[in-house]
Backbone as CSV, one residue per row, in Angstrom:
resi,resn,N_x,N_y,N_z,CA_x,CA_y,CA_z,C_x,C_y,C_z
1,MET,-18.388,-5.628,-3.457,-17.323,-4.643,-3.279,-16.474,-4.958,-2.045
2,GLN,-17.138,-5.356,-0.931,-16.416,-5.685,0.292,-15.471,-6.863,0.091
3,VAL,-15.901,-7.824,-0.723,-15.053,-8.995,-1.007,-13.801,-8.560,-1.758
4,ILE,-13.973,-7.698,-2.734,-12.835,-7.207,-3.524,-11.860,-6.440,-2.642
5,LEU,-12.412,-5.565,-1.770,-11.553,-4.803,-0.870,-10.814,-5.724,0.095
6,GLY,-11.510,-6.760,0.581,-10.885,-7.707,1.500,-9.735,-8.458,0.846
7,ILE,-9.955,-8.928,-0.370,-8.903,-9.636,-1.102,-7.735,-8.700,-1.383
8,TYR,-8.045,-7.459,-1.741,-6.998,-6.464,-1.989,-6.142,-6.270,-0.744
9,ARG,-6.802,-6.116,0.423,-6.053,-5.879,1.661,-5.147,-7.058,2.004
10,VAL,-5.621,-8.269,1.804,-4.813,-9.454,2.109,-3.583,-9.505,1.203
11,ILE,-3.777,-9.268,-0.093,-2.657,-9.322,-1.038,-1.636,-8.229,-0.735
12,VAL,-2.144,-7.014,-0.541,-1.247,-5.884,-0.286,-0.543,-6.056,1.055
13,ALA,-1.261,-6.526,2.072,-0.652,-6.725,3.394,0.440,-7.794,3.333
14,THR,0.241,-8.833,2.521,1.262,-9.871,2.365,2.558,-9.267,1.824
15,ILE,2.417,-8.455,0.794,3.595,-7.806,0.201,4.203,-6.821,1.189
16,TYR,3.350,-6.073,1.880,3.797,-5.037,2.819,4.625,-5.637,3.950
17,LEU,4.138,-6.717,4.536,4.854,-7.352,5.641,6.152,-8.008,5.160
18,ALA,6.127,-8.544,3.931,7.346,-9.135,3.370,8.401,-8.060,3.132
19,VAL,7.961,-6.892,2.688,8.886,-5.776,2.460,9.569,-5.377,3.757
20,PHE,8.845,-5.438,4.877,9.450,-5.103,6.164,10.623,-6.030,6.471
21,GLY,10.408,-7.337,6.265,11.474,-8.298,6.521,12.658,-8.124,5.593
22,VAL,12.375,-7.970,4.299,13.441,-7.795,3.310,14.171,-6.476,3.553
23,GLY,13.404,-5.432,3.846,14.010,-4.129,4.108,14.898,-4.153,5.337
24,ALA,14.433,-4.830,6.394,15.237,-4.940,7.612,16.546,-5.675,7.336
25,LEU,16.468,-6.732,6.521,17.674,-7.495,6.181,18.638,-6.640,5.361
26,PHE,18.107,-5.905,4.384,18.952,-5.055,3.534,19.622,-3.957,4.353
27,ILE,18.818,-3.296,5.199,19.357,-2.200,5.996,20.424,-2.708,6.970
28,SER,20.143,-3.870,7.590,21.119,-4.428,8.531,22.408,-4.815,7.818
29,ALA,22.262,-5.423,6.631,23.432,-5.935,5.917,24.223,-4.837,5.223
30,ILE,23.555,-3.795,4.764,24.222,-2.763,3.975,24.410,-1.462,4.763
31,PHE,23.314,-0.808,5.096,23.417,0.545,5.666,24.158,0.559,6.997
32,PHE,23.717,-0.282,7.934,24.310,-0.224,9.267,25.756,-0.700,9.278
33,ASN,26.089,-1.647,8.406,27.495,-2.063,8.312,28.360,-0.950,7.725
34,LEU,27.843,-0.266,6.708,28.575,0.867,6.136,28.722,1.992,7.158
35,LEU,27.668,2.220,7.923,27.711,3.253,8.946,28.807,2.957,9.970
36,SER,28.921,1.689,10.345,29.943,1.297,11.315,31.350,1.507,10.762
37,LEU,31.501,1.328,9.441,32.814,1.506,8.823,33.179,2.982,8.671
38,VAL,32.177,3.807,8.361,32.437,5.214,8.041,32.517,6.076,9.298
39,ILE,31.596,5.848,10.243,31.525,6.667,11.457,32.212,5.929,12.603
40,LYS,33.286,6.494,13.093,34.043,5.850,14.166,33.614,6.331,15.553
41,ASP,33.119,7.575,15.638,32.652,8.087,16.923,31.370,7.347,17.320
42,LYS,31.406,6.652,18.447,30.314,5.765,18.840,29.001,6.508,19.040
43,GLN,29.022,7.602,19.792,27.796,8.336,20.078,27.203,8.975,18.829
44,LYS,28.057,9.478,17.947,27.574,10.052,16.690,26.921,8.978,15.830
45,LYS,27.528,7.800,15.801,26.961,6.689,15.031,25.589,6.307,15.567
46,VAL,25.448,6.269,16.883,24.168,5.912,17.491,23.103,6.951,17.143
47,ARG,23.463,8.245,17.224,22.494,9.309,16.903,22.023,9.195,15.458
48,ILE,22.962,9.012,14.533,22.599,8.887,13.111,21.743,7.653,12.886
49,SER,22.132,6.546,13.505,21.414,5.289,13.331,19.981,5.389,13.842
50,ARG,19.800,5.983,15.008,18.446,6.099,15.572,17.583,7.062,14.761
51,THR,18.184,8.132,14.275,17.447,9.066,13.422,17.002,8.387,12.136
52,PHE,17.898,7.604,11.548,17.573,6.875,10.317,16.487,5.833,10.569
53,THR,16.600,5.103,11.672,15.600,4.082,12.001,14.232,4.700,12.194
54,SER,14.172,5.810,12.925,12.908,6.496,13.163,12.286,6.974,11.852
55,ALA,13.099,7.572,10.981,12.594,8.060,9.691,12.122,6.903,8.817
56,SER,12.856,5.794,8.833,12.470,4.616,8.044,11.130,4.060,8.510
57,PHE,10.934,4.013,9.828,9.676,3.496,10.361,8.520,4.446,10.060
58,ARG,8.765,5.750,10.092,7.702,6.701,9.728,7.292,6.510,8.273
59,LEU,8.278,6.329,7.402,7.993,6.098,5.990,7.207,4.799,5.804
60,TYR,7.586,3.780,6.548,6.909,2.484,6.437,5.445,2.597,6.875
61,LEU,5.197,3.275,7.984,3.823,3.435,8.467,2.988,4.293,7.512
62,LYS,3.608,5.348,6.986,2.895,6.211,6.045,2.529,5.461,4.778
63,SER,3.432,4.616,4.311,3.129,3.831,3.102,1.977,2.870,3.367
64,GLY,1.899,2.349,4.602,0.777,1.482,4.953,-0.553,2.211,4.906
65,GLU,-0.529,3.493,5.266,-1.746,4.309,5.145,-2.098,4.549,3.682
66,LEU,-1.089,4.866,2.883,-1.333,5.213,1.480,-1.926,4.049,0.691
67,ILE,-1.541,2.816,1.035,-2.066,1.660,0.302,-3.354,1.119,0.917
68,GLY,-3.807,1.750,2.006,-5.148,1.457,2.516,-5.273,0.329,3.513
69,ILE,-4.173,-0.047,4.194,-4.327,-1.109,5.198,-4.293,-0.566,6.626
70,PHE,-3.758,0.643,6.811,-3.717,1.269,8.137,-4.349,2.657,8.088
71,LYS,-4.737,3.113,9.281,-5.097,4.505,9.483,-4.599,4.904,10.861
72,PHE,-3.762,5.961,10.930,-3.189,6.413,12.193,-3.716,7.796,12.556
73,ASN,-4.058,7.969,13.803,-4.354,9.284,14.356,-3.446,9.489,15.566
74,PHE,-2.590,10.513,15.487,-1.657,10.800,16.565,-2.102,12.062,17.307
75,HIS,-1.963,12.026,18.626,-2.387,13.152,19.460,-1.238,13.578,20.385
76,ASN,-0.981,14.870,20.428,-0.019,15.478,21.364,1.435,15.095,21.085
77,LEU,1.798,14.939,19.840,3.192,14.597,19.521,4.157,15.713,19.910
78,ASP,3.656,16.938,19.997,4.520,18.064,20.361,5.106,17.910,21.763
79,LYS,4.479,17.095,22.594,4.985,16.883,23.953,6.329,16.160,23.977
80,LEU,6.676,15.513,22.868,7.890,14.695,22.838,9.141,15.487,22.471
81,LYS,8.989,16.708,21.985,10.102,17.395,21.331,11.277,17.683,22.258
82,ASN,11.021,17.839,23.562,12.115,18.148,24.493,12.461,16.991,25.423
83,ASP,11.945,15.817,25.140,12.178,14.682,26.022,13.634,14.234,26.019
84,GLN,14.202,14.111,27.182,15.521,13.521,27.401,15.494,12.788,28.732
85,LYS,16.201,11.678,28.800,16.254,10.881,30.033,14.848,10.540,30.525
86,VAL,13.988,10.159,29.593,12.595,9.851,29.902,12.314,8.388,29.567
87,ILE,11.534,7.731,30.410,11.096,6.368,30.142,9.769,6.425,29.395
88,TYR,9.728,5.844,28.202,8.498,5.756,27.413,7.783,4.455,27.793
89,LEU,6.526,4.566,28.188,5.787,3.418,28.713,4.485,3.231,27.946
90,ALA,4.236,2.004,27.493,3.008,1.733,26.749,2.582,0.287,26.951
91,HIS,1.284,0.063,26.867,0.782,-1.312,26.854,1.061,-1.917,25.485
92,HIS,1.037,-3.235,25.395,1.571,-3.902,24.210,0.652,-5.042,23.793
93,SER,-0.106,-4.826,22.719,-0.993,-5.898,22.238,-0.876,-6.149,20.744
94,ARG,-0.092,-5.307,20.036,0.004,-5.445,18.583,1.466,-5.560,18.148
95,LEU,1.654,-6.140,16.969,3.001,-6.310,16.443,3.673,-4.983,16.130
96,LEU,2.884,-3.949,15.807,3.456,-2.690,15.339,3.771,-1.699,16.456
97,ASP,3.506,-2.036,17.710,3.690,-1.076,18.796,5.117,-0.532,18.839
98,PHE,6.093,-1.423,18.740,7.495,-0.998,18.771,7.810,-0.071,17.596
99,VAL,7.317,-0.416,16.413,7.565,0.395,15.222,6.958,1.788,15.394
100,ILE,5.741,1.856,15.941,5.058,3.136,16.118,5.818,4.040,17.079
101,LEU,6.201,3.509,18.231,6.884,4.344,19.225,8.276,4.748,18.754
102,THR,8.949,3.882,18.024,10.263,4.244,17.478,10.114,5.332,16.419
103,ALA,9.038,5.262,15.644,8.804,6.246,14.586,8.562,7.637,15.141
104,ILE,7.844,7.742,16.254,7.482,9.060,16.779,8.386,9.511,17.918
105,GLY,9.139,8.586,18.514,9.979,8.919,19.656,11.238,9.669,19.261
106,LYS,11.932,10.165,20.266,13.144,10.942,20.048,14.321,10.219,20.697
107,ASN,15.312,9.860,19.880,16.526,9.221,20.383,16.171,8.076,21.320
108,THR,15.421,7.108,20.799,14.828,6.065,21.633,15.637,4.779,21.614
109,SER,15.873,4.244,22.808,16.466,2.921,22.972,15.420,2.001,23.576
110,CYS,15.755,0.722,23.702,14.825,-0.232,24.299,15.588,-1.475,24.743
111,VAL,14.930,-2.308,25.511,15.487,-3.589,25.928,14.975,-4.658,24.973
112,VAL,15.901,-5.483,24.436,15.528,-6.513,23.466,16.032,-7.873,23.935
113,LYS,15.418,-8.913,23.419,15.905,-10.264,23.697,17.323,-10.403,23.158
114,ASN,18.191,-10.957,23.953,19.591,-11.056,23.555,19.774,-11.909,22.303
115,SER,18.877,-12.875,22.095,18.968,-13.761,20.924,18.791,-13.002,19.616
116,LEU,18.106,-11.844,19.665,17.885,-11.073,18.444,19.177,-10.471,17.896
117,LYS,20.206,-10.391,18.748,21.479,-9.845,18.285,22.133,-10.750,17.243
118,LYS,21.696,-12.012,17.183,22.230,-12.956,16.204,21.294,-13.134,15.010
119,ASN,20.164,-12.446,15.041,19.188,-12.537,13.955,19.644,-11.647,12.799
120,PRO,19.819,-12.204,11.583,20.329,-11.398,10.467,19.418,-10.240,10.079
121,PHE,18.131,-10.336,10.405,17.202,-9.266,10.070,17.348,-8.066,11.012
122,PHE,17.762,-8.316,12.251,17.740,-7.257,13.257,19.087,-6.975,13.914
123,SER,20.081,-7.788,13.649,21.368,-7.627,14.339,22.004,-6.260,14.067
124,GLY,21.901,-5.783,12.821,22.500,-4.508,12.462,21.852,-3.336,13.173
125,VAL,20.534,-3.310,13.170,19.818,-2.197,13.799,20.012,-2.228,15.320
126,ILE,20.051,-3.419,15.907,20.257,-3.529,17.356,21.646,-3.041,17.730
127,SER,22.638,-3.434,16.930,24.018,-3.050,17.218,24.232,-1.542,17.059
128,CYS,23.827,-0.997,15.927,24.065,0.425,15.663,23.222,1.332,16.558
129,ASN,22.012,0.891,16.908,21.158,1.699,17.786,21.484,1.498,19.256
130,GLN,22.407,0.570,19.530,22.824,0.293,20.908,21.629,-0.054,21.797
131,TYR,20.742,-0.930,21.267,19.653,-1.427,22.088,20.220,-2.328,23.181
132,ILE,19.505,-2.424,24.271,20.009,-3.080,25.475,19.575,-4.539,25.505
133,GLY,20.529,-5.457,25.576,20.210,-6.878,25.677,19.687,-7.231,27.057
134,ASN,18.805,-8.246,27.123,18.203,-8.614,28.406,18.977,-9.731,29.108
135,HIS,20.258,-9.877,28.798,21.076,-10.902,29.431,21.598,-10.392,30.778
136,GLY,21.981,-11.327,31.625,22.519,-10.958,32.929,21.443,-10.866,33.990
137,SER,21.847,-10.429,35.172,20.918,-10.306,36.296,20.023,-9.081,36.135
138,SER,18.970,-9.022,36.943,18.069,-7.870,36.916,18.822,-6.584,37.244
139,GLU,19.742,-6.684,38.204,20.525,-5.511,38.595,21.394,-5.015,37.446
140,GLN,21.962,-5.942,36.676,22.809,-5.560,35.538,21.990,-4.893,34.441
141,ILE,20.787,-5.424,34.191,19.911,-4.840,33.168,19.481,-3.437,33.587
142,VAL,19.101,-3.277,34.853,18.706,-1.960,35.367,19.859,-0.976,35.221
143,GLN,21.088,-1.411,35.519,22.244,-0.525,35.410,22.490,-0.120,33.963
144,ARG,22.343,-1.060,33.022,22.534,-0.722,31.601,21.472,0.270,31.138
145,CYS,20.248,0.100,31.619,19.176,1.042,31.281,19.481,2.427,31.856
146,LYS,19.946,2.460,33.103,20.305,3.732,33.734,21.432,4.410,32.960
147,ASP,22.447,3.640,32.562,23.566,4.201,31.796,23.075,4.819,30.490
148,GLU,22.107,4.153,29.838,21.571,4.663,28.568,20.784,5.945,28.791
149,LEU,19.994,6.000,29.827,19.231,7.205,30.135,20.157,8.374,30.456
150,GLU,21.247,8.102,31.141,22.179,9.162,31.510,22.866,9.788,30.291
151,LYS,22.842,9.092,29.166,23.388,9.655,27.932,22.410,10.623,27.271
152,GLY,21.205,10.735,27.834,20.192,11.615,27.263,19.154,10.892,26.432
153,SER,19.267,9.567,26.335,18.315,8.785,25.546,16.971,8.690,26.256
154,CYS,15.954,8.343,25.478,14.675,7.921,26.036,14.615,6.394,25.937
155,LEU,14.025,5.765,26.922,14.017,4.306,27.008,12.596,3.779,26.888
156,MET,12.350,2.989,25.840,11.028,2.436,25.589,10.857,1.112,26.341
157,ILE,9.766,1.010,27.105,9.495,-0.207,27.865,8.024,-0.589,27.725
158,PHE,7.784,-1.879,27.468,6.435,-2.441,27.494,6.327,-3.278,28.767
159,PRO,5.698,-2.746,29.824,5.799,-3.350,31.147,5.010,-4.647,31.348
160,GLU,4.253,-5.062,30.351,3.572,-6.355,30.477,4.511,-7.514,30.173
161,GLY,5.654,-7.212,29.555,6.632,-8.244,29.264,6.389,-8.986,27.969
162,THR,5.151,-9.029,27.498,4.804,-9.674,26.244,3.503,-9.056,25.755
163,ARG,3.135,-9.372,24.527,1.872,-8.830,24.020,0.703,-9.430,24.793
164,THR,-0.260,-8.573,25.139,-1.390,-9.018,25.933,-2.638,-9.165,25.061
165,ARG,-3.469,-10.123,25.403,-4.722,-10.313,24.674,-5.859,-9.509,25.290
166,ASN,-5.809,-9.315,26.616,-6.907,-8.685,27.340,-6.531,-7.260,27.737
167,GLN,-6.932,-6.296,26.933,-6.594,-4.901,27.221,-7.434,-4.307,28.343
168,SER,-8.494,-4.992,28.733,-9.344,-4.479,29.811,-8.790,-4.815,31.190
169,ASN,-7.708,-5.586,31.233,-7.126,-5.987,32.515,-5.599,-6.026,32.397
170,LEU,-4.993,-4.850,32.248,-3.545,-4.772,32.098,-2.841,-5.175,33.389
171,LYS,-1.695,-5.832,33.249,-0.893,-6.252,34.395,0.554,-5.821,34.155
172,PHE,0.960,-4.743,34.801,2.320,-4.230,34.618,3.272,-4.852,35.641
173,THR,4.411,-5.311,35.167,5.492,-5.660,36.078,6.165,-4.356,36.524
174,HIS,6.998,-4.420,37.565,7.569,-3.160,38.051,9.057,-3.027,37.763
175,GLY,9.531,-3.655,36.688,10.912,-3.438,36.271,11.159,-1.991,35.875
176,PHE,10.206,-1.394,35.145,10.378,-0.011,34.693,10.408,0.949,35.866
177,SER,9.596,0.672,36.898,9.562,1.563,38.055,10.854,1.468,38.862
178,SER,11.462,0.282,38.881,12.768,0.138,39.541,13.817,0.997,38.847
179,ILE,13.764,1.032,37.506,14.693,1.864,36.741,14.422,3.342,37.019
180,ALA,13.149,3.727,36.988,12.783,5.131,37.198,13.246,5.636,38.552
181,LEU,13.170,4.783,39.558,13.494,5.208,40.916,14.992,5.281,41.192
182,THR,15.826,4.741,40.289,17.270,4.800,40.519,17.783,6.229,40.488
183,ASN,17.120,7.110,39.708,17.569,8.501,39.638,16.418,9.451,39.325
184,ASN,15.214,9.071,39.777,14.013,9.898,39.575,13.786,10.249,38.110
185,TYR,13.912,9.257,37.224,13.646,9.491,35.808,12.141,9.637,35.592
186,ASN,11.750,10.688,34.881,10.337,10.881,34.579,9.851,9.832,33.585
187,ILE,8.539,9.627,33.595,7.921,8.579,32.771,6.898,9.223,31.842
188,ARG,6.952,8.839,30.572,6.007,9.349,29.572,5.067,8.204,29.161
189,PRO,3.806,8.215,29.630,2.873,7.155,29.219,2.315,7.407,27.815
190,PHE,2.117,6.321,27.093,1.469,6.353,25.787,0.247,5.441,25.839
191,VAL,-0.794,5.847,25.108,-1.972,4.993,24.968,-2.139,4.673,23.491
192,LEU,-2.156,3.374,23.170,-2.284,2.933,21.784,-3.580,2.141,21.646
193,ASN,-4.632,2.824,21.238,-5.899,2.144,21.003,-5.971,1.658,19.558
194,PHE,-6.685,0.572,19.366,-6.604,-0.145,18.099,-7.949,-0.791,17.779
195,LYS,-8.334,-0.710,16.501,-9.528,-1.411,16.021,-9.139,-2.259,14.807
196,GLY,-9.497,-3.509,14.863,-9.161,-4.430,13.778,-8.885,-5.812,14.327
197,ARG,-8.973,-6.819,13.476,-8.789,-8.198,13.942,-7.352,-8.673,13.831
198,ALA,-6.626,-8.182,12.856,-5.264,-8.667,12.599,-4.259,-8.005,13.531
199,LEU,-3.056,-8.591,13.587,-1.888,-8.087,14.323,-2.002,-8.198,15.836
200,ARG,-3.113,-8.716,16.354,-3.206,-8.986,17.783,-2.506,-10.308,18.091
201,LYS,-2.200,-10.529,19.359,-1.560,-11.769,19.757,-2.469,-12.952,19.460
202,GLY,-1.942,-13.926,18.720,-2.690,-15.123,18.382,-3.592,-14.987,17.177
203,ALA,-3.652,-13.780,16.593,-4.524,-13.546,15.432,-3.709,-13.566,14.146
204,PRO,-4.088,-14.369,13.158,-3.342,-14.408,11.892,-3.461,-13.087,11.142
205,TRP,-2.401,-12.738,10.419,-2.358,-11.461,9.718,-3.429,-11.322,8.656
206,TYR,-3.869,-12.470,8.070,-4.815,-12.379,6.957,-6.226,-11.981,7.400
207,LEU,-6.447,-11.832,8.699,-7.738,-11.313,9.158,-7.932,-9.852,8.777
208,ILE,-6.887,-9.254,8.228,-7.027,-7.905,7.697,-8.051,-7.872,6.559
209,TYR,-8.409,-9.027,6.055,-9.462,-9.143,5.029,-10.724,-8.402,5.466
210,TYR,-11.024,-8.447,6.768,-12.316,-7.950,7.238,-12.381,-6.436,7.369
211,SER,-11.263,-5.794,7.608,-11.308,-4.334,7.766,-9.904,-3.748,7.771
212,ARG,-9.841,-2.467,7.472,-8.620,-1.694,7.656,-8.291,-1.639,9.147
213,LEU,-7.034,-1.447,9.494,-6.611,-1.391,10.891,-6.452,0.061,11.327
214,TYR,-7.108,0.417,12.425,-7.119,1.796,12.909,-6.337,1.917,14.218
215,PHE,-5.442,2.895,14.259,-4.625,3.144,15.437,-4.867,4.562,15.939
216,GLU,-5.146,4.685,17.231,-5.216,5.979,17.908,-4.071,6.020,18.913
217,VAL,-3.127,6.920,18.702,-1.941,6.981,19.552,-1.942,8.320,20.284
218,GLU,-2.009,8.247,21.612,-2.059,9.464,22.425,-0.827,9.547,23.323
219,VAL,-0.165,10.697,23.277,0.974,10.975,24.152,0.448,11.685,25.394
220,LEU,0.685,11.105,26.569,0.193,11.690,27.809,1.259,12.584,28.451
221,ASP,0.851,13.304,29.482,1.779,14.190,30.198,2.841,13.380,30.935
222,LEU,3.989,14.015,31.149,5.048,13.380,31.921,4.572,13.078,33.340
223,PHE,4.959,11.910,33.826,4.727,11.566,35.220,5.962,11.979,36.010
224,ASP,5.773,12.825,37.010,6.870,13.389,37.791,7.309,12.392,38.863
225,THR,8.382,11.675,38.601,8.846,10.643,39.526,9.396,11.247,40.813
226,LYS,10.059,12.392,40.721,10.606,13.033,41.911,9.486,13.412,42.879
227,ALA,8.401,13.954,42.361,7.262,14.319,43.213,6.641,13.068,43.826
228,PHE,6.607,11.988,43.063,6.083,10.718,43.579,6.928,10.235,44.763
229,VAL,8.249,10.283,44.619,9.149,9.827,45.684,8.963,10.662,46.945
230,GLN,8.794,11.967,46.776,8.570,12.835,47.937,7.266,12.488,48.649
231,GLN,6.261,12.115,47.857,4.966,11.766,48.438,5.043,10.465,49.244
232,TYR,5.867,9.530,48.758,5.945,8.211,49.395,7.319,7.975,50.036
233,GLN,7.929,9.026,50.541,9.274,8.905,51.097,9.333,8.029,52.350
234,ASP,8.186,7.797,52.982,8.158,6.948,54.169,8.132,5.462,53.816
235,LYS,7.981,5.143,52.528,7.917,3.756,52.077,9.306,3.250,51.694
236,GLU,9.508,1.944,51.827,10.732,1.325,51.343,10.753,1.363,49.822
237,ILE,11.951,1.248,49.229,12.101,1.372,47.778,11.302,0.313,47.039
238,SER,11.211,-0.891,47.598,10.445,-1.961,46.941,8.955,-1.626,46.916
239,ALA,8.470,-1.034,48.000,7.058,-0.630,48.048,6.798,0.527,47.088
240,GLN,7.723,1.478,47.031,7.597,2.585,46.083,7.501,2.057,44.657
241,SER,8.321,1.071,44.342,8.342,0.510,42.993,7.003,-0.109,42.638
242,ARG,6.434,-0.860,43.555,5.130,-1.494,43.296,4.021,-0.452,43.143
243,ILE,4.039,0.561,44.011,3.006,1.608,43.946,3.122,2.398,42.647
244,LEU,4.353,2.720,42.264,4.578,3.474,41.027,4.072,2.687,39.820
245,ALA,4.401,1.396,39.772,3.940,0.559,38.657,2.415,0.517,38.601
246,LYS,1.785,0.425,39.757,0.320,0.377,39.801,-0.288,1.695,39.358
247,GLN,0.294,2.801,39.753,-0.242,4.102,39.353,-0.174,4.288,37.834
248,LEU,0.970,3.928,37.241,1.088,4.063,35.789,0.162,3.100,35.070
249,GLN,0.001,1.914,35.614,-0.945,0.959,35.031,-2.353,1.548,35.014
250,ASN,-2.746,2.172,36.120,-4.094,2.751,36.206,-4.260,3.930,35.257
251,ILE,-3.197,4.752,35.117,-3.264,5.901,34.197,-3.523,5.437,32.775
252,ILE,-2.764,4.428,32.343,-2.920,3.935,30.966,-4.233,3.167,30.821
253,GLN,-4.560,2.321,31.822,-5.788,1.525,31.744,-7.025,2.408,31.602
254,SER,-7.014,3.570,32.274,-8.173,4.464,32.246,-8.465,5.018,30.857
255,LYS,-7.470,4.966,29.965,-7.641,5.547,28.637,-7.667,4.502,27.525
256,VAL,-7.516,3.229,27.886,-7.567,2.165,26.888,-9.022,1.878,26.529
257,ALA,-9.310,1.957,25.248,-10.696,1.748,24.810,-11.043,0.258,24.778
């Protein structure tokens, strides 16, 4: 029976992942281009686009549960309902982390590799959602992130910079803390615990043969950046940034299974 289930998961996962690529290409080529033609107001277009993207990702994740390759448990999603001008922070070890946070987040933007803007699968969604390219100097990127937050958006950041293999020893860079300190933006930590062999960095997708993939996603309380600054007001801004990054790293690390 286990062999049959394993073969089933591999076949279904192959189709499921292919659908993501084909769907992304279709949506970029058709929906987002039509949206750009029909909606001329830039901010309205961004709101509609992000709402559509979030709903599409929720549908995609739910379908993965229905066909038996994923299982999701979400905790404290109600905490997100009033979030504005908040930095969403999470550790990053799986391919689906971005999809999960976009699915549950509210009006969420993120920083993406500038080369993805030329990718036919993702160019439409990046353009219509006004995701932030990582081109230019650090100061320019921080300013673009600040500008996006000031519009009321939430900004998703994975502070490790890339997917990590060792979840027991997280290493956060302090780019996100530099952004937070520009205007005391609060930070919303997320903990994404995961059981399964597939979708990790360096692990082939077909390892899903061995088991279903389980995700535990917990939304933590807001981190009050203004209170943090008051506590460390005697420190230089660079020191504050390092301390803030370390504190958030410890908060998330303490809950990573």
